[in-house]
C-alpha positions in Angstrom: -136.8 -247.4 -69.7 -135.6 -244.2 -71.2 -135.9 -241.1 -68.9 -135.5 -237.4 -69.6 -134.5 -235.5 -66.5 -135.2 -231.8 -66.6 -134.1 -229.0 -64.3 -133.1 -225.4 -64.6 -129.6 -224.9 -65.8 -129.2 -221.3 -67.0 -131.8 -219.9 -64.7 -129.7 -220.6 -61.6 -130.2 -224.3 -61.3 -131.0 -226.6 -58.5 -128.5 -227.6 -55.8 -125.9 -229.8 -57.7 -125.8 -232.4 -55.0 -129.6 -232.8 -55.1 -129.3 -233.1 -58.9 -126.7 -235.8 -58.6 -128.8 -237.8 -56.1 -131.9 -237.6 -58.3 -130.1 -238.6 -61.5 -128.2 -241.4 -59.8 -131.6 -242.8 -58.5 -133.2 -242.4 -61.9 -130.3 -244.4 -63.5 -131.5 -247.4 -61.5 -134.6 -247.4 -63.7 -132.8 -247.2 -67.1 -131.1 -244.7 -69.3 -131.1 -241.1 -68.3 -130.4 -239.0 -71.4 -129.7 -235.8 -69.5 -127.5 -236.9 -66.7 -124.9 -234.3 -67.8 -127.1 -231.4 -66.6 -125.8 -231.8 -63.0 -122.4 -230.6 -64.3 -123.9 -227.7 -66.2 -125.9 -225.9 -63.4 -125.4 -222.2 -64.0 -125.1 -222.7 -67.7 -121.4 -222.1 -67.8 -120.0 -225.5 -68.7 -121.6 -226.1 -72.0 -120.2 -224.3 -75.0 -122.4 -226.1 -77.7 -124.4 -223.8 -80.0 -128.0 -223.4 -78.8 -129.3 -225.0 -82.0 -127.3 -228.1 -81.3 -128.5 -228.3 -77.7 -132.2 -227.9 -78.9 -132.0 -230.5 -81.6 -130.2 -233.0 -79.3 -132.6 -232.4 -76.4 -135.8 -232.6 -78.5 -134.5 -235.9 -80.0 -133.9 -237.3 -76.4 -137.2 -235.9 -75.2 -139.2 -237.6 -78.0 -137.4 -240.9 -77.4 -138.2 -240.9 -73.6 -140.7 -243.1 -71.9 -141.0 -240.6 -68.9 -139.9 -237.1 -67.9 -138.9 -236.3 -64.4 -138.5 -232.5 -63.8 -137.2 -230.7 -60.8 -139.3 -227.5 -61.0 -138.3 -225.6 -57.8 -136.3 -223.1 -59.9 -138.3 -221.5 -62.7 -137.0 -222.3 -66.2 -138.4 -221.5 -69.6 -136.6 -224.5 -71.1 -138.0 -226.9 -68.5 -141.5 -225.5 -69.0 -141.1 -226.0 -72.8 -139.9 -229.6 -72.3 -142.8 -230.4 -70.0 -145.3 -228.9 -72.6 -143.8 -231.0 -75.4 -143.8 -234.1 -73.3 -147.5 -233.6 -72.5 -148.3 -232.9 -76.1 -146.6 -236.1 -77.2 -148.3 -238.2 -74.4 -145.2 -238.8 -72.4 -145.7 -239.3 -68.7 -144.4 -236.3 -66.6 -143.5 -236.1 -62.9 -142.7 -232.6 -61.5 -140.8 -232.4 -58.2 -141.1 -229.1 -56.3 -139.2 -228.4 -53.1 -141.5 -227.0 -50.4 -140.2 -223.8 -49.0 -138.5 -222.8 -52.2 -138.2 -219.1 -52.6 -139.9 -219.5 -55.9 -143.6 -220.2 -56.2 -144.6 -223.1 -58.4 -146.1 -221.9 -61.7 -149.9 -222.3 -61.9 -149.4 -223.8 -65.4 -147.6 -226.7 -63.7 -149.4 -226.8 -60.4 -152.9 -226.6 -62.0 -152.2 -229.1 -64.8 -154.1 -232.3 -64.0 -152.3 -234.0 -66.9 -149.0 -234.2 -65.1 -148.0 -235.5 -61.7 -146.8 -232.8 -59.3 -145.2 -233.8 -55.9 -143.9 -231.5 -53.2 -141.0 -232.6 -51.1 -138.9 -231.3 -48.3 -136.1 -233.9 -48.1 -134.5 -235.5 -51.1 -135.5 -239.0 -49.8 -139.1 -237.9 -50.3 -138.4 -237.0 -53.9 -136.8 -240.4 -54.4 -139.9 -242.1 -53.0 -142.1 -240.1 -55.4 -139.8 -241.2 -58.3 -140.2 -244.8 -57.3 -144.0 -244.5 -57.1 -144.2 -242.8 -60.4 -141.8 -245.0 -62.4 -143.3 -248.3 -61.0 -146.9 -247.3 -61.5 -148.5 -249.0 -64.5 -150.0 -246.5 -67.0 
């Protein structure tokens, strides 16, 4: 299975440890194209031109069987990726940490075409990933 993991990078990012745990778990299901983002939280570690990042990520997104997005921190890029995945018929799971200081966008929370799961502990998010990736569609 080919998985695209999305999370805010330049917008402040998720907790790097949570990111590493989620990506490590996803790798048990196959190739995670975007495992590097845990090193790039804050947007300071990648010096590639924006055009190169866009072209690479769109190529990976199009090749993915599933998208798992951590959406607790708002991100224009993650929203764009979710929209493209939905447009292309790719399955999408959005994970939102309850109690986040940011409210979940209505465009994500109200979209019946994607799966949105709220979690408190990372173990809950891992269980949602297992349920999502093992469900036949």
